[in-house]
C-alpha positions in Angstrom: 3.4 26.7 -15.3 3.0 27.0 -11.6 0.3 25.0 -9.8 -2.6 27.0 -8.4 -2.8 27.5 -4.7 -4.9 25.3 -2.5 -7.3 28.2 -1.8 -7.7 28.7 -5.6 -8.5 25.1 -6.1 -11.1 25.2 -3.2 -12.6 28.3 -4.8 -12.9 26.6 -8.1 -14.6 23.5 -6.6 -17.0 25.8 -4.8 -17.8 27.8 -7.9 -18.5 24.7 -9.9 -20.7 23.3 -7.2 -22.5 26.6 -6.8 -23.4 26.6 -10.5 -25.1 23.2 -10.2 -28.5 22.3 -8.7 -28.6 21.2 -5.0 -27.3 17.7 -4.6 -25.3 17.7 -7.9 -21.8 16.5 -8.1 -18.7 17.5 -10.1 -15.8 15.5 -11.4 -12.4 16.6 -10.1 -11.3 16.9 -13.7 -13.8 19.7 -14.2 -12.0 21.7 -11.5 -8.6 20.9 -13.1 -9.8 21.9 -16.5 -11.3 25.2 -15.2 -8.0 26.0 -13.5 -5.9 25.2 -16.6 -8.1 25.4 -19.7 -5.2 25.9 -22.1 -2.6 23.7 -20.4 -1.9 20.3 -18.9 -5.0 20.1 -16.6 -4.2 16.4 -16.0 -1.1 17.5 -14.1 -3.4 19.2 -11.5 -5.5 16.1 -10.7 -3.4 15.1 -7.7 -3.6 18.6 -6.3 -7.4 18.7 -6.8 -7.9 15.3 -5.2 -5.6 16.3 -2.3 -7.6 19.5 -1.7 -10.9 17.6 -2.0 -9.6 15.2 0.7 -8.7 18.1 3.0 -12.2 19.6 2.5 -13.7 16.2 3.2 -11.8 15.9 6.4 -13.0 19.3 7.4 -16.6 18.3 6.7 -17.1 20.8 3.8 -17.1 18.2 0.9 -18.0 14.6 0.2 -16.2 12.3 -2.1 -18.5 9.8 -3.8 -18.2 6.8 -6.0 -21.2 5.2 -7.7 -23.4 7.6 -5.6 -22.0 6.4 -2.3 -19.7 8.3 0.1 -16.1 7.0 0.1 -13.0 7.8 1.9 -10.3 10.1 0.5 -7.8 8.1 -1.5 -10.4 5.9 -3.1 -9.2 4.5 -6.4 -11.0 5.0 -9.6 -13.4 7.7 -10.7 -14.9 9.9 -8.0 -17.3 12.7 -7.8 -17.3 15.7 -5.4 -20.4 17.0 -3.7 -21.5 19.0 -0.8 -22.4 17.0 2.3 
């Protein structure tokens, strides 16, 4: 199964955040599961994290860990939020 495009990953992250209250976060795995509900969503995690890093660099997204903003590439569980 082909990986979704970066633009589709961005759209999915945006859709999930739009569905939440202001200030809420999502787990990158939520985006991966939404993109591939019947397949190997774990295989999309690197792509979702890469797109999230690009969006963070562009100022459109924040990557958080334990409620604090962290740099792209942070190890361990992260959450995605609007800045």
